[in-house]
Backbone as CSV, one residue per row, in Angstrom:
resi,resn,N_x,N_y,N_z,CA_x,CA_y,CA_z,C_x,C_y,C_z
1,VAL,1.377,-4.637,18.343,0.844,-3.837,17.249,1.476,-2.446,17.317
2,GLN,1.956,-1.969,16.169,2.491,-0.609,16.068,1.615,0.173,15.099
3,ILE,1.100,1.305,15.570,0.247,2.147,14.733,0.893,3.516,14.625
4,GLY,1.088,3.976,13.387,1.737,5.260,13.133,0.838,6.442,13.453
5,ASN,1.325,7.616,13.121,0.602,8.863,13.355,-0.480,9.080,12.301
6,HIS,-1.551,9.761,12.714,-2.623,10.202,11.821,-3.316,9.044,11.108
7,CYS,-3.478,7.932,11.799,-4.178,6.769,11.239,-5.632,6.777,11.697
8,VAL,-6.496,6.169,10.901,-7.905,6.025,11.247,-8.251,4.548,11.166
9,LEU,-8.824,4.010,12.251,-9.291,2.631,12.268,-10.799,2.657,12.459
10,GLY,-11.522,2.111,11.492,-12.979,2.117,11.530,-13.535,1.152,12.566
11,ILE,-14.831,1.262,12.778,-15.521,0.431,13.751,-15.389,-1.050,13.371
12,LYS,-15.217,-1.885,14.369,-15.100,-3.337,14.240,-13.907,-3.776,13.387
13,THR,-12.892,-2.946,13.314,-11.656,-3.339,12.645,-10.845,-4.168,13.621
14,THR,-10.298,-5.279,13.143,-9.538,-6.200,13.984,-8.098,-6.246,13.503
15,VAL,-7.174,-6.020,14.435,-5.750,-6.035,14.111,-5.088,-7.090,14.986
16,ALA,-4.545,-8.136,14.359,-3.889,-9.214,15.101,-2.507,-8.761,15.574
17,GLY,-1.905,-9.563,16.435,-0.613,-9.234,17.012,0.492,-9.104,15.988
18,GLU,1.496,-8.318,16.343,2.705,-8.123,15.538,2.456,-7.416,14.216
19,CYS,1.327,-6.738,14.056,1.079,-5.954,12.839,1.721,-4.579,12.974
20,GLN,2.091,-4.005,11.847,2.615,-2.643,11.809,1.795,-1.845,10.809
21,ILE,1.278,-0.709,11.263,0.494,0.188,10.415,1.247,1.509,10.355
22,ASP,1.700,1.884,9.166,2.486,3.106,9.006,1.593,4.346,9.028
23,ASP,2.215,5.510,8.996,1.528,6.796,9.119,0.460,7.013,8.050
24,CYS,-0.571,7.759,8.447,-1.596,8.290,7.539,-2.357,7.204,6.790
25,THR,-2.607,6.105,7.454,-3.323,4.980,6.859,-4.765,4.968,7.355
26,ILE,-5.679,4.590,6.482,-7.090,4.491,6.846,-7.540,3.046,6.668
27,LEU,-8.036,2.459,7.759,-8.648,1.133,7.720,-10.137,1.349,7.960
28,SER,-10.955,1.130,6.961,-12.398,1.334,7.088,-12.993,0.299,8.045
29,SER,-14.293,0.296,8.190,-14.945,-0.611,9.134,-14.823,-2.070,8.701
30,ASN,-14.826,-2.945,9.694,-14.812,-4.400,9.497,-13.601,-4.922,8.729
31,VAL,-12.494,-4.230,8.796,-11.250,-4.706,8.186,-10.596,-5.683,9.153
32,ILE,-10.042,-6.755,8.630,-9.319,-7.730,9.450,-7.883,-7.804,8.954
33,LEU,-6.942,-7.528,9.855,-5.519,-7.679,9.550,-5.020,-8.923,10.259
34,HIS,-4.523,-9.871,9.487,-3.956,-11.076,10.065,-2.608,-10.767,10.703
35,GLN,-2.136,-11.691,11.502,-0.890,-11.526,12.230,0.283,-11.249,11.289
36,TYR,1.191,-10.383,11.736,2.456,-10.033,11.062,2.296,-9.199,9.798
37,CYS,1.143,-8.639,9.535,0.972,-7.790,8.347,1.616,-6.426,8.568
38,HIS,2.140,-5.869,7.505,2.690,-4.514,7.513,1.910,-3.703,6.486
39,ILE,1.320,-2.610,6.935,0.535,-1.746,6.065,1.334,-0.461,5.850
40,GLY,1.623,-0.142,4.600,2.419,1.037,4.269,1.678,2.339,4.531
41,SER,2.397,3.441,4.398,1.816,4.757,4.642,0.876,5.173,3.511
42,TRP,-0.087,6.018,3.856,-1.046,6.591,2.913,-1.880,5.531,2.192
43,VAL,-2.140,4.422,2.869,-2.953,3.332,2.319,-4.404,3.518,2.760
44,LEU,-5.328,3.164,1.895,-6.748,3.092,2.228,-7.192,1.653,2.029
45,ILE,-7.658,1.026,3.109,-8.209,-0.324,3.017,-9.710,-0.198,3.233
46,GLN,-10.467,-0.536,2.201,-11.906,-0.318,2.233,-12.618,-1.378,3.073
47,ALA,-13.846,-1.078,3.437,-14.630,-1.873,4.381,-14.697,-3.344,3.996
48,GLY,-14.546,-4.195,5.009,-14.729,-5.626,4.837,-13.532,-6.390,4.312
49,CYS,-12.431,-5.721,4.062,-11.247,-6.419,3.530,-10.596,-7.290,4.598
50,ARG,-10.105,-8.430,4.162,-9.248,-9.279,4.989,-7.857,-9.205,4.390
51,ILE,-6.913,-8.814,5.208,-5.543,-8.629,4.739,-4.668,-9.679,5.411
52,SER,-4.009,-10.500,4.600,-3.159,-11.558,5.153,-1.694,-11.406,4.748
53,LYS,-1.394,-10.392,3.933,-0.011,-10.100,3.544,0.210,-8.599,3.654
54,ASP,1.428,-8.167,3.381,1.767,-6.754,3.474,1.096,-5.952,2.358
55,VAL,0.769,-4.693,2.668,0.159,-3.779,1.701,1.120,-2.610,1.493
56,PRO,1.674,-2.474,0.283,2.638,-1.403,0.016,2.015,-0.008,0.135
57,PRO,2.844,1.026,0.271,2.339,2.387,0.464,1.554,2.928,-0.734
58,TYR,0.671,3.877,-0.421,-0.035,4.736,-1.381,-1.156,4.060,-2.164
59,ILE,-1.615,2.892,-1.771,-2.618,2.211,-2.594,-3.955,2.053,-1.876
60,ILE,-4.950,1.656,-2.644,-6.283,1.337,-2.137,-6.493,-0.160,-2.312
61,MET,-6.948,-0.815,-1.249,-7.303,-2.233,-1.300,-8.814,-2.337,-1.136
62,ASN,-9.416,-3.273,-1.880,-10.866,-3.415,-1.870,-11.222,-4.882,-2.053
63,GLY,-12.336,-5.292,-1.476,-12.872,-6.627,-1.713,-12.425,-7.656,-0.701
64,ASN,-13.011,-8.847,-0.845,-12.658,-9.964,0.013,-12.681,-11.217,-0.854
65,PRO,-11.554,-11.745,-1.257,-10.215,-11.382,-0.789,-9.790,-10.004,-1.306
66,ALA,-8.946,-9.363,-0.527,-8.504,-8.006,-0.841,-7.687,-7.982,-2.126
67,GLU,-7.958,-6.972,-2.946,-7.242,-6.798,-4.206,-6.849,-5.338,-4.367
68,TYR,-5.804,-5.123,-5.138,-5.357,-3.784,-5.514,-6.474,-3.091,-6.283
69,HIS,-6.769,-1.853,-5.881,-7.868,-1.104,-6.503,-7.402,0.281,-6.967
70,GLY,-6.117,0.453,-7.176,-5.582,1.737,-7.625,-4.791,2.426,-6.532
71,ILE,-4.344,3.644,-6.846,-3.591,4.395,-5.843,-4.513,5.390,-5.153
72,ASN,-4.111,5.797,-3.979,-4.882,6.708,-3.145,-4.602,8.149,-3.600
73,ALA,-4.912,8.446,-4.856,-4.484,9.684,-5.512,-5.033,10.944,-4.854
74,ALA,-6.310,10.967,-4.526,-6.912,12.180,-3.968,-6.235,12.578,-2.662
75,VAL,-6.004,11.617,-1.802,-5.366,11.905,-0.516,-3.904,12.284,-0.719
76,LEU,-3.213,11.591,-1.609,-1.809,11.918,-1.866,-1.658,13.344,-2.382
77,GLN,-2.526,13.775,-3.261,-2.435,15.131,-3.796,-2.841,16.175,-2.766
78,HIS,-3.915,15.905,-2.045,-4.452,16.907,-1.130,-3.653,16.999,0.170
79,LYS,-3.370,15.878,0.791,-2.725,15.874,2.109,-1.203,15.764,2.035
80,HIS,-0.698,14.983,1.113,0.744,14.719,1.035,1.429,15.617,0.002
81,GLN,0.641,16.402,-0.729,1.161,17.365,-1.706,2.027,16.720,-2.788
82,VAL,1.612,15.566,-3.276,2.335,14.877,-4.346,1.965,15.532,-5.677
83,SER,2.966,15.824,-6.492,2.732,16.466,-7.786,2.102,15.478,-8.770
84,GLU,1.512,16.018,-9.824,0.935,15.181,-10.886,1.992,14.265,-11.496
85,ARG,3.189,14.789,-11.673,4.278,14.018,-12.277,4.624,12.809,-11.412
86,VAL,4.808,13.040,-10.112,5.146,11.939,-9.201,3.979,10.968,-9.094
87,LEU,2.769,11.479,-9.106,1.586,10.620,-9.072,1.570,9.669,-10.267
88,ARG,1.893,10.176,-11.445,1.975,9.320,-12.639,3.060,8.259,-12.479
89,HIS,4.172,8.626,-11.854,5.247,7.657,-11.628,4.792,6.554,-10.676
90,ILE,4.039,6.928,-9.634,3.510,5.932,-8.695,2.546,4.994,-9.427
91,VAL,1.667,5.564,-10.246,0.730,4.749,-11.036,1.499,3.779,-11.920
92,ASN,2.524,4.258,-12.604,3.319,3.400,-13.492,4.026,2.292,-12.724
93,ALA,4.545,2.616,-11.543,5.222,1.599,-10.728,4.247,0.498,-10.329
94,TYR,3.077,0.881,-9.841,2.111,-0.133,-9.415,1.481,-0.867,-10.593
95,ARG,1.433,-0.242,-11.740,0.966,-0.943,-12.939,1.893,-2.128,-13.231
96,LEU,3.187,-1.925,-13.059,4.150,-3.014,-13.272,3.971,-4.125,-12.237
97,VAL,3.703,-3.741,-10.984,3.567,-4.731,-9.908,2.256,-5.504,-10.028
98,TYR,1.143,-4.788,-10.218,-0.172,-5.419,-10.113,-0.828,-5.776,-11.442
99,GLN,-0.443,-5.124,-12.524,-1.131,-5.396,-13.779,-0.221,-6.006,-14.835
100,GLY,1.061,-6.004,-14.586,1.989,-6.654,-15.507,2.045,-8.143,-15.218
101,ASN,2.479,-8.902,-16.160,2.625,-10.351,-15.959,4.049,-10.667,-15.530
102,PHE,4.475,-10.029,-14.437,5.840,-10.185,-13.947,5.813,-10.722,-12.524
103,SER,6.887,-11.390,-12.142,7.067,-11.709,-10.730,7.324,-10.395,-9.994
104,VAL,7.193,-10.413,-8.691,7.433,-9.200,-7.907,8.867,-8.721,-8.113
105,GLN,9.815,-9.642,-8.117,11.221,-9.263,-8.311,11.448,-8.645,-9.687
106,ASP,10.852,-9.213,-10.721,10.986,-8.645,-12.065,10.328,-7.265,-12.147
107,ALA,9.180,-7.117,-11.495,8.501,-5.820,-11.479,9.365,-4.769,-10.786
108,LEU,10.009,-5.145,-9.679,10.901,-4.205,-8.989,12.048,-3.775,-9.891
109,GLN,12.614,-4.717,-10.607,13.712,-4.390,-11.515,13.238,-3.438,-12.614
110,LYS,12.056,-3.681,-13.137,11.507,-2.806,-14.179,11.216,-1.409,-13.626
111,ILE,10.739,-1.336,-12.385,10.512,-0.027,-11.757,11.832,0.732,-11.670
112,GLU,12.869,0.055,-11.178,14.173,0.707,-11.042,14.715,1.159,-12.397
113,ASP,14.442,0.392,-13.445,14.958,0.706,-14.780,14.122,1.752,-15.523
114,GLN,12.799,1.762,-15.300,11.908,2.542,-16.158,11.240,3.744,-15.497
115,VAL,11.092,3.723,-14.174,10.336,4.779,-13.500,11.315,5.775,-12.867
116,PRO,11.162,7.078,-13.159,12.047,8.070,-12.543,11.976,8.000,-11.016
117,MET,13.121,8.104,-10.375,13.210,7.938,-8.927,12.732,9.200,-8.208
118,SER,11.979,8.993,-7.149,11.538,10.049,-6.228,11.491,9.405,-4.850
119,ASP,11.243,10.203,-3.825,11.119,9.635,-2.476,10.019,8.580,-2.434
120,GLU,8.913,8.850,-3.104,7.783,7.924,-3.087,8.123,6.609,-3.782
121,ILE,8.781,6.670,-4.930,9.169,5.451,-5.649,10.197,4.681,-4.829
122,HIS,11.110,5.397,-4.216,12.104,4.758,-3.340,11.401,4.030,-2.186
123,ASN,10.379,4.663,-1.592,9.616,4.033,-0.503,8.923,2.757,-0.971
124,ILE,8.346,2.793,-2.161,7.668,1.612,-2.713,8.661,0.470,-2.889
125,ILE,9.788,0.757,-3.515,10.803,-0.273,-3.769,11.305,-0.867,-2.463
126,ASN,11.663,-0.015,-1.500,12.177,-0.514,-0.219,11.135,-1.324,0.536
127,PHE,9.887,-0.863,0.521,8.827,-1.590,1.213,8.697,-2.996,0.644
128,ILE,8.609,-3.094,-0.674,8.402,-4.400,-1.304,9.621,-5.296,-1.117
129,LYS,10.820,-4.736,-1.225,12.040,-5.535,-1.034,12.124,-6.100,0.376
130,ASN,11.655,-5.339,1.370,11.736,-5.772,2.767,10.520,-6.568,3.228
131,SER,9.555,-6.752,2.349,8.324,-7.457,2.692,8.519,-8.973,2.634
132,LYS,7.721,-9.664,3.452,7.694,-11.136,3.397,6.696,-11.619,2.352
133,GLY,6.032,-10.689,1.694,5.034,-11.003,0.672,3.969,-9.935,0.662
134,ILE,3.619,-9.432,-0.522,2.605,-8.386,-0.609,1.292,-8.962,-1.130
135,VAL,0.208,-8.276,-0.772,-1.097,-8.646,-1.305,-1.025,-8.452,-2.806
136,LYS,-1.342,-9.463,-3.548,-1.223,-9.417,-5.010,-2.572,-9.616,-5.582
């Protein structure tokens, strides 16, 4: 298990072997990460979630089974100093991935074509391209 800097793991959170948790991630109580999961930076996984695939950066996961619940906007603005403009770009990118009727590959292509590039958008694209499968 690899855990990045400034992460918070809640009580009774279980992390299986070979998981990677990137910087500034919060796993609330009773979260279960299955083996080989990769959790991106600035992610919030709410209490009771079971995660069996990779979770891209900057998002909130909720429920069981875990589902996309929006971006972690408050933390990104306050702690990571993300501008309103970049925040809108992140929202638009994830709208294509999670709310569009596209395959992940098609959504990535649309992000590259339609969303202005920033470090954060670049991180999202690279994370998803290198993933073995994301929570959808």
